[in-house]
Short mmCIF file of the C-alpha atoms (twelve columns), coordinates in Angstrom:
data_MODEL
# 
_entry.id   MODEL 
# 
loop_
_atom_site.group_PDB 
_atom_site.id 
_atom_site.type_symbol 
_atom_site.label_atom_id 
_atom_site.label_alt_id 
_atom_site.label_comp_id 
_atom_site.label_asym_id 
_atom_site.label_seq_id 
_atom_site.Cartn_x 
_atom_site.Cartn_y 
_atom_site.Cartn_z 
_atom_site.pdbx_PDB_model_num 
ATOM 1   C CA . MET A 1   112.161 133.645 7.173   1 
ATOM 2   C CA . LYS A 2   110.287 135.519 9.969   1 
ATOM 3   C CA . GLY A 3   109.114 139.059 10.715  1 
ATOM 4   C CA . GLU A 4   106.331 140.740 12.818  1 
ATOM 5   C CA . ASP A 5   102.924 142.101 12.575  1 
ATOM 6   C CA . LEU A 6   104.070 145.626 13.263  1 
ATOM 7   C CA . MET A 7   102.657 148.030 10.921  1 
ATOM 8   C CA . GLY A 8   105.386 149.841 8.924   1 
ATOM 9   C CA . GLN A 9   108.005 148.211 11.154  1 
ATOM 10  C CA . SER A 10  109.090 144.621 9.747   1 
ATOM 11  C CA . PHE A 11  110.813 144.264 6.298   1 
ATOM 12  C CA . VAL A 12  112.361 141.119 5.808   1 
ATOM 13  C CA . GLY A 13  113.968 139.725 2.489   1 
ATOM 14  C CA . ILE A 14  116.974 138.451 0.455   1 
ATOM 15  C CA . ALA A 15  119.297 140.780 -1.289  1 
ATOM 16  C CA . PHE A 16  121.262 139.205 -4.334  1 
ATOM 17  C CA . HIS A 17  123.917 140.550 -7.068  1 
ATOM 18  C CA . VAL A 18  124.966 142.882 -4.021  1 
ATOM 19  C CA . GLN A 19  127.626 145.001 -5.436  1 
ATOM 20  C CA . SER A 20  127.884 147.249 -2.152  1 
ATOM 21  C CA . ASN A 21  125.787 148.301 0.585   1 
ATOM 22  C CA . ASN A 22  123.864 150.574 -1.790  1 
ATOM 23  C CA . ALA A 23  123.603 148.683 -5.072  1 
ATOM 24  C CA . TYR A 24  121.815 145.339 -5.131  1 
ATOM 25  C CA . ASP A 25  118.561 143.587 -5.953  1 
ATOM 26  C CA . ALA A 26  116.132 142.394 -3.173  1 
ATOM 27  C CA . ILE A 27  113.002 140.643 -2.757  1 
ATOM 28  C CA . TYR A 28  111.332 141.434 0.688   1 
ATOM 29  C CA . PHE A 29  108.211 141.010 2.534   1 
ATOM 30  C CA . ARG A 30  106.198 143.347 4.701   1 
ATOM 31  C CA . PRO A 31  104.469 140.670 7.330   1 
ATOM 32  C CA . PHE A 32  102.283 143.349 8.512   1 
ATOM 33  C CA . ASN A 33  100.623 143.569 5.212   1 
ATOM 34  C CA . PHE A 34  99.760  139.756 4.994   1 
ATOM 35  C CA . PHE A 35  96.178  140.044 6.513   1 
ATOM 36  C CA . ASN A 36  95.705  143.922 6.467   1 
ATOM 37  C CA . ALA A 37  92.081  144.536 6.052   1 
ATOM 38  C CA . ASP A 38  93.044  147.150 3.305   1 
ATOM 39  C CA . THR A 39  93.284  145.470 -0.029  1 
ATOM 40  C CA . ALA A 40  95.708  147.959 -1.227  1 
ATOM 41  C CA . ARG A 41  98.226  147.448 1.663   1 
ATOM 42  C CA . ARG A 42  97.500  143.371 1.350   1 
ATOM 43  C CA . SER A 43  98.912  143.987 -2.288  1 
ATOM 44  C CA . ARG A 44  102.180 145.371 -0.860  1 
ATOM 45  C CA . ALA A 45  103.024 142.162 0.912   1 
ATOM 46  C CA . VAL A 46  106.092 141.242 -1.073  1 
ATOM 47  C CA . GLN A 47  108.052 143.587 -3.151  1 
ATOM 48  C CA . TYR A 48  111.218 143.450 -5.650  1 
ATOM 49  C CA . ILE A 49  113.559 146.492 -5.668  1 
ATOM 50  C CA . ALA A 50  116.846 147.256 -7.482  1 
ATOM 51  C CA . MET A 51  118.867 149.490 -5.855  1 
ATOM 52  C CA . PRO A 52  119.986 152.438 -6.099  1 
ATOM 53  C CA . ASP A 53  118.084 152.907 -9.349  1 
ATOM 54  C CA . PHE A 54  114.768 151.376 -8.567  1 
ATOM 55  C CA . PRO A 55  113.688 152.048 -4.907  1 
ATOM 56  C CA . TRP A 56  110.103 150.952 -3.886  1 
ATOM 57  C CA . GLU A 57  109.045 154.475 -3.808  1 
ATOM 58  C CA . LYS A 58  109.823 155.040 -7.699  1 
ATOM 59  C CA . LEU A 59  108.696 151.542 -8.635  1 
ATOM 60  C CA . ARG A 60  105.306 152.154 -6.771  1 
ATOM 61  C CA . LYS A 61  104.945 155.660 -8.404  1 
ATOM 62  C CA . ASP A 62  106.087 154.582 -12.189 1 
ATOM 63  C CA . SER A 63  104.544 151.128 -12.297 1 
ATOM 64  C CA . PRO A 64  101.888 150.679 -9.544  1 
ATOM 65  C CA . GLY A 65  101.433 147.037 -8.706  1 
ATOM 66  C CA . LYS A 66  103.968 145.586 -10.998 1 
ATOM 67  C CA . TYR A 67  106.744 145.053 -8.530  1 
ATOM 68  C CA . GLU A 68  104.711 144.199 -5.498  1 
ATOM 69  C CA . ASN A 69  101.849 141.779 -4.907  1 
ATOM 70  C CA . THR A 70  99.942  139.942 -2.412  1 
ATOM 71  C CA . VAL A 71  101.207 136.456 -0.649  1 
ATOM 72  C CA . THR A 72  98.800  133.824 -1.887  1 
ATOM 73  C CA . ALA A 73  99.825  131.288 0.666   1 
ATOM 74  C CA . VAL A 74  99.070  133.702 3.527   1 
ATOM 75  C CA . PRO A 75  101.375 132.921 6.437   1 
ATOM 76  C CA . ASP A 76  100.887 134.119 10.004  1 
ATOM 77  C CA . PRO A 77  102.758 137.481 10.069  1 
ATOM 78  C CA . ASN A 78  104.367 136.578 13.322  1 
ATOM 79  C CA . ALA A 79  105.552 132.967 12.462  1 
ATOM 80  C CA . TRP A 80  108.061 131.426 10.237  1 
ATOM 81  C CA . PHE A 81  107.522 131.059 6.420   1 
ATOM 82  C CA . HIS A 82  109.360 129.249 3.670   1 
ATOM 83  C CA . VAL A 83  110.642 131.534 0.701   1 
ATOM 84  C CA . LYS A 84  111.746 130.270 -2.600  1 
ATOM 85  C CA . ILE A 85  113.316 132.777 -5.068  1 
ATOM 86  C CA . GLN A 86  114.124 131.659 -8.419  1 
ATOM 87  C CA . ILE A 87  116.248 133.842 -10.821 1 
ATOM 88  C CA . LYS A 88  116.783 132.820 -14.279 1 
ATOM 89  C CA . GLY A 89  118.432 135.602 -16.516 1 
ATOM 90  C CA . LYS A 90  116.158 138.423 -15.830 1 
ATOM 91  C CA . ASP A 91  112.986 136.495 -14.572 1 
ATOM 92  C CA . ILE A 92  112.505 136.448 -10.901 1 
ATOM 93  C CA . GLN A 93  109.758 134.395 -9.419  1 
ATOM 94  C CA . VAL A 94  108.845 134.275 -5.574  1 
ATOM 95  C CA . PHE A 95  107.139 131.399 -3.958  1 
ATOM 96  C CA . VAL A 96  105.725 131.148 -0.379  1 
ATOM 97  C CA . ASN A 97  105.207 127.843 1.719   1 
ATOM 98  C CA . ASP A 98  105.669 125.530 -1.031  1 
ATOM 99  C CA . GLU A 99  102.806 126.997 -3.099  1 
ATOM 100 C CA . LYS A 100 103.234 125.917 -6.987  1 
ATOM 101 C CA . SER A 101 102.389 129.317 -8.170  1 
ATOM 102 C CA . SER A 102 104.480 132.343 -7.548  1 
ATOM 103 C CA . CYS A 103 103.263 135.206 -5.551  1 
ATOM 104 C CA . LEU A 104 105.508 137.462 -7.531  1 
ATOM 105 C CA . SER A 105 107.053 137.305 -10.738 1 
ATOM 106 C CA . VAL A 106 108.932 140.192 -12.354 1 
ATOM 107 C CA . GLN A 107 111.691 141.186 -14.631 1 
ATOM 108 C CA . LYS A 108 114.870 142.029 -13.006 1 
ATOM 109 C CA . LEU A 109 115.678 145.765 -13.487 1 
ATOM 110 C CA . SER A 110 119.601 145.831 -12.675 1 
ATOM 111 C CA . SER A 111 122.179 144.748 -14.935 1 
ATOM 112 C CA . HIS A 112 124.090 142.890 -12.422 1 
ATOM 113 C CA . THR A 113 124.589 138.952 -13.060 1 
ATOM 114 C CA . THR A 114 126.784 138.439 -10.081 1 
ATOM 115 C CA . GLY A 115 127.477 139.587 -6.619  1 
ATOM 116 C CA . ALA A 116 127.011 138.502 -3.125  1 
ATOM 117 C CA . ILE A 117 123.998 137.201 -1.359  1 
ATOM 118 C CA . ALA A 118 122.756 138.888 1.970   1 
ATOM 119 C CA . LEU A 119 119.969 138.629 4.583   1 
ATOM 120 C CA . TRP A 120 118.208 141.928 4.314   1 
ATOM 121 C CA . VAL A 121 115.989 143.936 6.506   1 
ATOM 122 C CA . GLY A 122 114.390 147.566 6.126   1 
ATOM 123 C CA . ASN A 123 113.777 150.513 8.244   1 
ATOM 124 C CA . ASN A 124 115.940 149.381 10.982  1 
ATOM 125 C CA . SER A 125 113.594 146.399 11.571  1 
ATOM 126 C CA . SER A 126 114.390 142.968 12.798  1 
ATOM 127 C CA . GLY A 127 114.216 139.683 11.152  1 
ATOM 128 C CA . SER A 128 114.741 136.106 11.632  1 
ATOM 129 C CA . PHE A 129 116.249 133.751 9.054   1 
ATOM 130 C CA . ALA A 130 117.239 130.015 9.110   1 
ATOM 131 C CA . ASN A 131 118.043 127.164 6.633   1 
ATOM 132 C CA . LEU A 132 119.237 129.281 3.632   1 
ATOM 133 C CA . LYS A 133 119.890 127.123 0.542   1 
ATOM 134 C CA . ILE A 134 121.423 128.571 -2.488  1 
ATOM 135 C CA . THR A 135 121.174 126.422 -5.555  1 
ATOM 136 C CA . PRO A 136 123.038 127.593 -8.781  1 
ATOM 137 C CA . GLN A 137 121.034 126.841 -11.905 1 
# 
């Protein structure tokens, strides 16, 4: 996927177990935080949400740092980067650019186990996506 280095204006990810436009789980990236000088912002480069009950604001307030993290294999925020999202039961792991260790590992909060998969952008941002592969476990 590919976003942009525009502060607060580039949110790109994948939604899964989509039930409707308002009910889904998602993993998304904030490319503008990849190299941010502020370490708190850098620690918010990748995030999990479970809508509608667990938006980012609630997760950050109730569980600071648990559902968002830095991206360890830091890509150029204006370039393509490879993302692998592994979902096994309630366990979700996110890998960037073929790293062996995950940059985010969380327990799924929604009870949905089926549903659609969608390309996700937030805050009216744009994003680019290519070579999507879905491999059932």
